[in-house]
ZAMARGU-4260 file (C-alpha; in steps of 0.2 Angstrom, whole numbers, plus 5000, padded with zeros to 4 digits):
<rodrens>
0) 4099/4943/4493 | 4080/4944/4499 | 4067/4932/4496 | 4057/4937/4488 | 4039/4941/4493
5) 4032/4928/4482 | 4043/4916/4491 | 4039/4921/4507 | 4021/4922/4505 | 4024/4903/4495
10) 4034/4900/4512 | 4022/4903/4523 | 4008/4893/4513 | 4018/4882/4517 | 4023/4881/4534
15) 4004/4882/4538 | 3999/4869/4527 | 4012/4860/4537 | 4005/4862/4555 | 3985/4864/4551
20) 3983/4850/4540 | 3971/4837/4548 | 3967/4848/4563 | 3949/4852/4570 | 3947/4870/4570
25) 3929/4877/4576 | 3924/4897/4569 | 3913/4903/4576 | 3899/4918/4567 | 3907/4911/4552
30) 3891/4912/4538 | 3899/4930/4534 | 3913/4943/4532 | 3931/4937/4545 | 3922/4922/4552
35) 3918/4915/4535 | 3937/4921/4527 | 3944/4914/4541 | 3935/4897/4541 | 3941/4895/4521
40) 3958/4898/4527 | 3960/4886/4538 | 3950/4875/4524 | 3965/4877/4512 | 3975/4872/4523
45) 3972/4859/4526 | 3960/4859/4543 | 3942/4853/4545 | 3934/4867/4549 | 3917/4868/4560
50) 3908/4884/4554 | 3898/4890/4565 | 3884/4904/4565 | 3864/4909/4568 | 3859/4910/4551
55) 3858/4891/4541 | 3857/4895/4524 | 3873/4906/4525 | 3884/4894/4536 | 3878/4881/4520
60) 3884/4891/4508 | 3901/4896/4512 | 3901/4875/4520 | 3899/4873/4498 | 3911/4883/4494
65) 3924/4877/4505 | 3917/4859/4499 | 3917/4864/4478 | 3937/4868/4481 | 3939/4849/4489
70) 3944/4854/4507 | 3935/4848/4525 | 3919/4861/4534 | 3902/4855/4540 | 3888/4870/4548
75) 3883/4868/4565 | 3871/4878/4564 | 3874/4889/4582 | 3867/4901/4595 | 3885/4907/4604
80) 3872/4914/4613 | 3861/4896/4621 | 3872/4884/4633 | 3865/4872/4628 | 3868/4873/4607
85) 3886/4878/4614 | 3888/4860/4620 | 3879/4854/4607 | 3891/4859/4596 | 3907/4853/4607
90) 3899/4836/4609 | 3895/4835/4589 | 3914/4843/4585 | 3921/4829/4594 | 3907/4815/4590
95) 3916/4817/4574 | 3932/4819/4573 | 3935/4813/4591 | 3945/4832/4597 | 3946/4851/4597
100) 3964/4860/4593 | 3956/4879/4585 | 3946/4886/4596 | 3942/4905/4587 | 3931/4915/4595
105) 3926/4925/4580 | 3906/4933/4582 | 3901/4948/4585 | 3888/4960/4584 | 3887/4980/4585
110) 3882/4996/4577 | 3882/5016/4580 | 3869/5024/4588 | 3869/5033/4605 | 3870/5021/4617
115) 3852/5029/4627 | 3844/5022/4612 | 3846/5007/4614 | 3831/4994/4621 | 3836/4982/4634
120) 3836/4967/4623 | 3847/4974/4611 | 3859/4977/4625 | 3858/4959/4634 | 3860/4954/4616
125) 3879/4964/4612 | 3887/4955/4630 | 3879/4941/4625 | 3884/4935/4607 | 3901/4949/4610
130) 3903/4941/4625 | 3898/4929/4637 | 3900/4919/4618 | 3914/4920/4619 | 3915/4912/4636
135) 3903/4900/4636 | 3911/4891/4620 | 3930/4895/4630 | 3924/4884/4645 | 3918/4870/4634
140) 3931/4866/4623 | 3946/4869/4636 | 3942/4851/4648 | 3944/4842/4629 | 3961/4854/4628
145) 3971/4853/4644 | 3968/4833/4644 | 3978/4833/4629 | 3990/4849/4637 | 3987/4855/4618
150) 3976/4868/4610 | 3973/4886/4602 | 3961/4897/4607 | 3959/4917/4598 | 3948/4929/4600
155) 3943/4941/4590 | 3942/4959/4599 | 3942/4974/4590 | 3954/4992/4592 | 3936/4997/4601
160) 3945/4985/4615 | 3957/4999/4617 | 3950/5014/4612 | 3933/5018/4617 | 3919/5022/4605
165) 3906/5017/4610 | 3901/5012/4627 | 3890/4996/4621 | 3904/4989/4606 | 3920/4994/4615
170) 3912/4987/4634 | 3910/4971/4628 | 3925/4969/4616 | 3937/4977/4628 | 3928/4965/4643
175) 3932/4950/4631 | 3951/4957/4630 | 3951/4956/4650 | 3948/4935/4646 | 3956/4931/4635
180) 3972/4938/4641 | 3968/4934/4659 | 3964/4915/4653 | 3980/4917/4644 | 3989/4917/4662
185) 3977/4904/4668 | 3985/4892/4654 | 4006/4897/4655 | 4012/4879/4651 | 3996/4870/4648
190) 4000/4871/4631 | 3986/4880/4625 | 3989/4894/4616 | 3978/4911/4620 | 3978/4926/4608
195) 3971/4939/4604 | 3966/4948/4587 | 3961/4970/4589 | 3952/4974/4568 | 3953/4993/4563
200) 3940/4996/4551 | 3938/4981/4540 | 3928/4980/4523 | 3915/4971/4530 | 3893/4972/4533
205) 3895/4980/4550 | 3906/4991/4542 | 3893/4992/4526 | 3892/5012/4516 | 3909/5015/4523
210) 3917/5030/4512 | 3933/5023/4519 | 3947/5015/4507 | 3946/4996/4515 | 3956/4981/4519
215) 3948/4964/4518 | 3945/4953/4528 | 3961/4945/4522 | 3972/4953/4532 | 3964/4945/4547
220) 3957/4926/4543 | 3981/4927/4538 | 3981/4934/4551 | 3970/4921/4562 | 3979/4908/4555
225) 3998/4911/4559 | 3992/4912/4578 | 3991/4895/4580 | 4011/4890/4572 | 4017/4908/4578
230) 4005/4913/4595 | 4005/4929/4600 | 3996/4936/4616 | 3989/4954/4605 | 3990/4957/4584
235) 3979/4973/4580 | 3977/4974/4564 | 3979/4983/4548 | 3998/4987/4559 | 3995/5006/4557
240) 3980/5008/4571 | 3994/5000/4582 | 4001/5020/4585 | 3982/5027/4587 | 3981/5015/4601
245) 3999/5021/4609 | 3995/5037/4609 | 3978/5036/4613 | 3982/5024/4628 | 3995/5040/4631
250) 3985/5052/4631 | 3971/5046/4633 | 3962/5064/4634 | 3967/5068/4615 | 3954/5057/4614
255) 3944/5064/4626 | 3945/5080/4614 | 3943/5072/4597 | 3927/5065/4605 | 3921/5079/4611
260) 3921/5091/4595 | 3914/5077/4585
</rodrens>
């Protein structure tokens, strides 16, 4: 007899709660969208969640929402492009909880605009947030994870890190993929898992105004939480983007043809 979908979901939730209860999780870019939803996902499974982002008021709202439901959350306003603030975030987490079990590198920015029109300031900002920030965060939490031989590092890239669409955004997401995949090789047999989540178009502020019916950030949040329990090299979400990525990688001239006709 096949297990009902609701029963599978209940078993999944019970397994996650067992694995994540009392774990200490840092989620960057958690003032809205995928980051905020991921923080709530971990919290409802019993984790102590540290929400990090630049927008102080939005962070406070997210923490209030989580704690009102009886879960554990702490807001630490942080600009991950500032190495000193990254260090302070990790040190504050260690002082309060003694360890970091999971890091979710979610912070990211981007927009659809011709590259030649972008000012230098914005170019530097995208590189710093999407790539350098994730590298700094990872570098800051690794010593403690290596010492305990335990931890999970999950980075949120993009399908645009497989299919080059926007020079600046895709460039940073390709870079984040390269960093994550190489780091995974570095940390084999260390007790630390390294995984990558590459979402397609998701219903967040970044895609506001889209005429497409987009899946919500809950899909990505569940995927991220599952990767702590069952690590994988990379997961593309939603799944229907996987064949598109495979075609683009196998027949890159097709991408060139489509882009030339835009």
